[in-house]
Structure formats: C-alpha cells, structure tokens
C-alpha positions as CSV (number, residue, x, y, z in Angstrom):
1,X,-2.8,-10.4,-4.8
2,X,0.4,-12.3,-5.2
3,X,-0.9,-15.2,-3.1
4,X,-4.0,-15.6,-5.3
5,X,-1.9,-15.5,-8.5
6,X,0.5,-18.2,-7.2
7,X,-2.3,-20.5,-6.1
8,X,-3.6,-20.2,-9.7
9,X,-0.3,-21.3,-11.0
10,X,1.0,-17.8,-11.8
11,X,4.4,-16.2,-11.3
12,X,3.6,-14.3,-8.1
13,X,3.4,-10.9,-9.9
14,X,0.5,-8.7,-9.0
15,X,-2.8,-9.4,-10.7
16,X,-3.4,-6.9,-13.5
17,X,-7.2,-7.1,-13.5
18,X,-7.5,-6.5,-9.7
19,X,-5.0,-3.6,-9.9
20,X,-7.0,-2.0,-12.8
21,X,-10.3,-2.4,-10.9
22,X,-8.7,-0.6,-7.9
23,X,-7.5,2.2,-10.1
24,X,-11.0,2.6,-11.7
25,X,-12.6,2.6,-8.2
26,X,-10.3,5.4,-7.1
27,X,-11.1,7.5,-10.1
28,X,-14.9,7.0,-9.6
29,X,-14.6,7.7,-5.9
30,X,-12.7,11.0,-6.5
31,X,-15.3,12.1,-9.0
32,X,-18.2,11.2,-6.6
33,X,-16.5,13.2,-3.8
34,X,-16.0,16.2,-6.0
35,X,-19.7,16.2,-6.9
36,X,-20.6,15.8,-3.2
37,X,-18.3,18.7,-2.3
38,X,-20.4,21.0,-4.6
39,X,-23.6,19.8,-2.9
40,X,-22.4,19.9,0.7
41,X,-20.8,23.3,1.2
42,X,-17.8,23.1,3.5
43,X,-17.1,19.5,2.8
44,X,-13.4,18.7,2.7
45,X,-11.8,15.4,2.0
46,X,-8.5,13.7,1.3
47,X,-7.8,10.8,-0.9
48,X,-4.5,9.1,-0.9
49,X,-3.1,7.4,-4.0
50,X,-2.2,4.0,-2.5
51,X,-1.0,2.7,-5.9
52,X,1.5,5.6,-6.0
53,X,2.6,5.0,-2.5
54,X,3.2,1.3,-3.3
55,X,5.1,2.3,-6.4
56,X,7.6,4.0,-4.1
57,X,8.8,0.7,-2.8
58,X,11.3,0.7,-5.7
59,X,12.6,4.0,-4.4
60,X,12.7,2.7,-0.8
61,X,14.5,-0.4,-2.0
62,X,17.3,1.6,-3.6
63,X,17.5,4.6,-1.2
64,X,17.0,2.9,2.1
65,X,18.2,-0.6,1.2
66,X,14.8,-2.1,1.8
67,X,13.6,-5.4,0.2
68,X,10.5,-4.6,-1.9
69,X,10.0,-7.7,-4.0
70,X,9.5,-10.3,-1.3
71,X,7.9,-10.2,2.1
72,X,9.6,-10.8,5.4
73,X,7.4,-13.7,6.3
74,X,5.6,-16.3,4.1
75,X,6.2,-19.1,1.7
76,X,7.3,-19.4,-1.9
77,X,10.0,-17.5,-3.8
78,X,8.3,-14.1,-2.9
79,X,7.1,-15.2,0.6
80,X,3.7,-14.4,-0.9
81,X,1.8,-17.3,0.5
82,X,0.3,-16.2,3.8
83,X,1.6,-18.9,6.1
84,X,3.4,-17.1,8.9
85,X,3.3,-19.0,12.1
86,X,2.4,-22.3,10.4
87,X,-1.3,-22.1,11.5
88,X,-2.9,-22.1,8.1
89,X,-3.2,-24.8,5.4
90,X,0.4,-24.3,4.4
91,X,2.6,-25.0,7.4
92,X,5.9,-24.0,5.9
93,X,7.1,-20.5,6.1
94,X,10.3,-18.4,6.2
95,X,10.8,-15.4,8.5
96,X,13.4,-12.7,7.8
97,X,15.9,-11.7,10.5
98,X,15.3,-8.0,10.3
99,X,11.8,-6.8,9.4
100,X,12.9,-3.1,9.2
101,X,14.7,-4.0,5.9
102,X,11.4,-5.0,4.2
103,X,8.5,-3.1,2.7
104,X,6.0,-5.9,3.3
105,X,5.8,-8.1,6.4
106,X,3.6,-10.7,4.6
107,X,1.6,-10.8,1.4
108,X,-1.1,-8.6,2.9
109,X,0.6,-6.2,5.3
110,X,3.2,-3.5,5.0
111,X,5.9,-3.3,7.7
112,X,5.8,-0.6,10.4
113,X,8.7,1.2,8.6
114,X,6.9,1.3,5.3
115,X,3.6,2.3,7.0
116,X,5.4,5.2,8.8
117,X,6.8,6.4,5.5
118,X,3.4,6.2,3.8
119,X,1.7,8.0,6.7
120,X,4.2,10.9,6.5
121,X,3.5,11.2,2.8
122,X,-0.2,11.3,3.4
123,X,0.3,13.9,6.1
124,X,2.4,16.3,4.2
125,X,2.2,15.0,0.6
126,X,1.5,16.8,-2.6
127,X,-1.2,16.2,-5.3
128,X,0.5,13.1,-6.7
129,X,0.2,11.4,-3.3
130,X,-2.9,12.9,-1.7
131,X,-5.5,15.4,-2.5
132,X,-7.3,17.7,-2.8
133,X,-5.9,18.2,0.8
134,X,-3.2,16.4,2.5
135,X,-4.1,15.3,6.0
136,X,-2.1,18.1,7.6
137,X,-4.2,20.7,5.7
138,X,-7.4,18.8,6.2
139,X,-7.1,18.8,10.0
140,X,-5.8,22.4,10.0
141,X,-2.4,21.7,11.5
142,X,-0.5,23.9,9.1
143,X,-2.3,27.1,10.1
144,X,-0.7,29.7,12.2
C-alpha cells in the first residue's frame, strides 16, 4: 500500500481506507465461518489476524533490532517503490546489506525471518493472533 500512496503524492504511510476494508473483510469472514460451523457439524477453521501480526513489527524492531519502517529493497525514503532489480518502470533501487535485519524485503513481501516469526505465532498463537484454533490445534499436533 505504501507504493500506491507514494505514487499518488502521499507520504508513504499505509493507506487508511484499504486497511479499514481489510479489517471489515476479516470481521465478515469470521462471522460467515462461524455460521458455517453451525451448519456443517465438525467443521474447524483457523483465521490469523494479519493486521495484529504486522503490528508486531514494532516489537520486532525493538526486541530483535529489526528495521520495520523501510524495506530491504526498493526506491524512495521507505524503499516502498517496488523496483528491485531495475526491471520495472523505475530503474533505481537500493538493496540492504543484511536482509535478516528487516521485517520487509520489498513493499509487498515480508522477509524470511519475519515470515518465520509470523508462522510460529499462527502455529502456537492465542486468540489475539489466531482463532478459534491455532494451526497446531487445528491439525491435532498438540494431542497426546
């Protein structure tokens, strides 16, 4: 979303309208799945709160010394313009020297380290991260 905002002359911050639409979608999806769970006996599902996971980037930034405001690769002050490799309309790009220090590789993709941390939270996380089941419970790996 940062790329779109910058191209429209914005500051590079996330687009509020798109973020709100994503939140509304998640609420509607959760309600629809809960209704379906009543109709289809035995249905189990897991929904991960991606907005919450992304909000953890502030925590990762401070606890693990990871950069959470700008991407590893791209162009502009946040490296939010998707131009890595110079094969798009915008040829200029900057590339960080250590991708493991970043939450985002480019404006659209989290780094492997950030993805690993999010996957671990989805696997064992509690209700603020994933629910009504985390993935470990959904797939029955926590049973004796």
